[in-house]
N, C-alpha and C positions, 0 to 999 in steps of 0.2 A: 370173605377172606379167611384163610387158614390161620390157626394159631401161630404165633411168631415166637419160636424158641430162640434163645440167644445164639445157638450154633447156626441156625438158619439165617438169622439177621446179619451175622458177621460174615457169612460165606457169600462171595460174589455170585455164585450159582444160585443160592437161595434167594438173594435179593433180586436177581434177574428173573427168576421164576415168579416171585411175588409181583413183579412189574408186568411181565408179558407171558407168563406160563399158561394162562388159561387159553384154551385152543381158539376161542373166538377172537381173542386179542391178536394172536399171531395171524389169523386169517384176515382180520381188519387191516393189520399192518401190511400184509402181502398185497391186498387190494390197493392200499395207499401207495405202495411202491409202484404199482401199475397205473397210477394216476387218479384213483378215486379220492375225492375230497369231501363229498356231500353225503349227508345222512341217507338220502334216497338212493344214491349210488351204492353205498355199502349194503343197504337193505335189499335192493334188487339183486346185486351180485351174490350175496351170501344166503339169501332166504332166511335171515335171522329175525326173530321176533323183535318188534320195536323196543320193548322194555329192556331186553337183554342188550340190544345194540346201544341204547341210551346209556346203560350202566357201563358197558365196556368203553365207549367213547369218553365218558366222564372220567373213568379210571385212567385211561391212557393220557388224557389231557392233564389230570391231576398229577400223574407220574412224570410229566414233562416230555411225553412222546409226540403229542400234538399241541399246537396252538389253535385255539378256537377263534375264528375270525368271521365277523358279520359280512355277508355279501349282499344282503337285501334288507331294506328297512321295514317294508310293509307287505306281508307279515315278516317279522324278523326271522331271518334264515342265516345259518352259520355253515362254514366249511371248516374242515379239520386239516391243518397244514402240518406236514412232517417237520419235526425239529431236527437239529444236528444229532441229538441223542437218538432219535428214531432212525435216522439215516445210518448211524453206526451199527444199528441192528440188522441192516440188510445182509451182511455176510452170513449171519445166522440163518436167515431165510434161504439164502443161496445154498448153504450146507444142507439144510433140510430137503431142499429140492433135489440135490445131487444124491443124498442118501435114499430118498423116496424112489428116485428113478432106478437106483442100483438094486434096491431090495424089495420094492413094492410095486413094480410095474411088469406083471407077468406077460402082458400083451405088447410091451414096448413103451417107450417114453412118450407121454402125451404132451409134455411141455419141456422145452429145453431153455436153458439160459444161454444167451448168445452175445457176442461182442457187438456193441452198438454200431460200430463203423463198418464192419464187413460181414456181419451176421454169421460169423463163424461160431459154432457151438463151443461153449466154455465148459471146462471140467473143474468145478470148484474144489479146492483143497485148502486146509488151514495150514499155513506155514509160519515158521519163526521169522520175524522181520530182520533179524541179524544175519542169519545164514541162508534164508529162503528154503530151508529144508522142511518137509512135511512134519507136522506134529502128530505123533501117534501114541497109542497106549504103550507101545514098546520103548519109546524114547523119552517119555515125559513122566515126571513126578511132581507132586505138589509139595511146596515148602511154605513155612510161615513167612508172611510179609511183615513189614515194619509195623503195621497197625494191628497185628494179631494179639489177641488177649492170651492170658496164661491158659485158660480153658481151651482155646483154639489150638495153641501150641501142643498141649497135651493130646488133644484129639488127633492132630496131624501126625504126631509121633507114634500113635497107636495103629495107624493105617498100614496094612501090609503091602498091598500092591503099589501104592503111590508114595511110599516112604523111601527116600534115597539111601537111608542107612540099612534097610533090610530088604529092599526090592531087588530081586535078581536082575542083573543087566542082560538085556537081549531077549527076555521072555515076552 
């Protein structure tokens, strides 16, 4: 694990990266969203070394992304079941898929996200729940929340591009 500075631990992005930012973790979650639950399934799908897979699954379980459930007594075997916390991470994976298709697929999209009912390709975007408008760098700023420390408030006030007091509108 990386050193944990107070500004990283207080920042929701920092805490999220601490939980799922390691690339194997995101790929394990991707496979879990596609139905994988067992160690051997993750291992086969990802080609990951068993010791790394064990560590990542343990971390994701300790972080509340999976619940480990025994499915066989002899020998003891476990499956990794997504929690609500993990299911809430799915839109992040959908956004990564869309971004990857847009910017990293020179031969065309190899995988598309589709509507479960009519198999119509989906175009994931992040929107504001109130007005359903896309959230972009041009229309968003960060502000201190009610739990922000004095240090975090000072840090946020010093940011140029994300500070509503000094950020130019429409850039």
